C-alpha positions in Angstrom: 13.9 -0.3 -13.2 14.5 -0.6 -9.5 11.6 -1.1 -7.1 13.3 0.8 -4.3 15.4 3.9 -3.7 17.8 4.8 -0.9 16.7 7.3 1.9 18.6 8.5 4.9 16.8 7.7 8.2 17.2 11.2 9.4 15.1 12.5 6.4 12.1 10.2 7.1 8.9 11.9 8.1 5.4 10.8 9.0 3.7 9.4 5.8 7.0 8.4 4.2 7.3 4.9 2.7 10.1 2.6 3.9 10.9 -1.1 3.8 10.9 -2.7 7.3 11.7 -6.4 7.6 11.2 -6.8 3.8 7.7 -5.2 3.7 6.7 -1.9 2.1 5.4 0.2 4.9 4.0 3.7 5.5 5.5 5.5 8.6 2.8 6.4 11.1 5.0 7.6 13.9 8.6 8.3 14.7 10.7 9.5 17.6 14.3 10.7 17.5 16.7 10.3 20.4 19.5 12.6 21.2 23.1 11.5 20.6 24.7 10.0 23.6 28.0 8.7 24.7 27.5 5.5 22.7 27.0 6.9 19.2 24.8 9.0 17.1 21.1 9.8 17.5 18.7 7.0 16.7 15.2 7.1 15.2 12.4 4.8 16.4 10.0 4.1 13.5 6.5 2.8 13.7 5.0 1.9 10.3 2.2 -0.1 8.9 2.4 -2.5 5.9 0.7 -0.8 3.0 -1.0 -4.0 1.9 -2.1 -5.7 5.2 -2.0 -2.9 7.7 0.2 -4.9 10.1 2.4 -2.7 12.3 6.2 -2.9 12.3 8.8 -1.2 14.4 12.5 -0.4 13.7 15.3 1.5 15.4 18.1 2.9 13.2 20.9 5.5 13.6 19.7 8.7 11.8 22.8 8.7 9.5 22.0 5.2 8.2 20.7 4.8 4.6 17.8 2.4 4.2 15.5 1.7 1.3 12.1 3.0 0.4 9.7 1.4 -2.1 8.4 3.3 -5.1 4.6 3.3 -4.4 2.0 4.1 -7.0 -1.7 4.4 -6.8 -4.0 3.7 -9.8 -7.7 3.8 -10.6 -9.5 1.3 -12.8 -13.0 1.1 -14.1 -14.9 -2.0 -12.9 -16.1 -4.3 -15.7 -17.0 -7.7 -14.0 -16.4 -9.8 -10.9 -15.9 -13.6 -10.9 -17.6 -14.8 -7.6 -16.0 -18.3 -7.9 -12.4 -17.2 -7.6 -12.8 -13.5 -6.5 -10.9 -12.0 -9.5 -11.9 -8.6 -10.9 -12.1 -7.7 -14.5 -11.0 -4.1 -14.8 -10.1 -1.5 -17.5 -7.5 1.2 -17.2 -7.5 4.7 -18.8 -6.1 3.4 -22.1 -8.8 0.8 -22.5 -6.6 -2.2 -21.6 -8.1 -4.9 -19.6 -6.7 -6.2 -16.3 -7.8 -9.5 -14.9 -5.2 -10.5 -12.3 -6.5 -8.6 -9.2 -8.5 -10.1 -6.3 -10.2 -8.4 -3.4 -8.2 -9.9 -0.5 -9.6 -7.7 2.3 -12.7 -9.6 3.6 -14.4 -6.3 4.8 -13.9 -4.7 1.4 -15.3 -7.8 -0.3 -18.4 -7.7 1.8 -18.9 -4.0 1.2 -18.5 -4.5 -2.6 -20.9 -7.5 -2.8 -23.5 -5.6 -0.8 -23.2 -2.6 -3.2 -23.6 -4.9 -6.2 -26.8 -6.5 -4.9 -28.9 -3.5 -5.9 -29.7 -5.1 -9.3 -29.3 -1.8 -11.3 -26.4 -1.4 -13.7 -23.9 0.3 -11.3 -20.5 1.6 -12.1 -17.6 1.3 -9.8 -14.0 2.7 -9.6 -11.4 0.4 -8.2 -8.4 1.9 -6.4 -5.1 0.0 -6.2 -1.8 0.5 -4.6 1.4 -1.1 -5.8 5.0 -1.5 -4.6 7.8 -3.9 -5.1 6.0 -5.8 -7.9 2.8 -6.3 -6.0 -0.6 -4.6 -6.7 -3.4 -4.6 -4.2 -7.0 -3.4 -4.2 -7.5 -1.0 -1.3 -10.9 0.6 -2.1 -13.9 0.4 -4.4 -16.3 3.3 -4.8 -19.6 3.5 -6.6 -19.8 6.2 -9.2 
């Protein structure tokens, strides 16, 4: 199955997902210029990487077709955390274990470790976002 699908630049809206410079991004702002004597109207896109938050900009003619990633969000039940390598042990809705995810965001990792220090048996839900074959933890909430 393909990891992307084509989308015409003129159909992009705020909140759409697009690929800019090879990175899956979410559009946070756009501006469309009027057609002039040198061609069709152009769209100026400002987007942030869905994994790192880094901002990217691109300018394309509105009739150009670019690619957008298929983006999926998932929830997992937290089972365990390996403090040595930072990997999480998670379980999905079907009861299958997932052990290949790390918390890469330092602020999220601090928040998670602080929440775990209570000592009581706490339960957490781990939220992930995936696109283009990469899955990333973006939030953890205590149940």
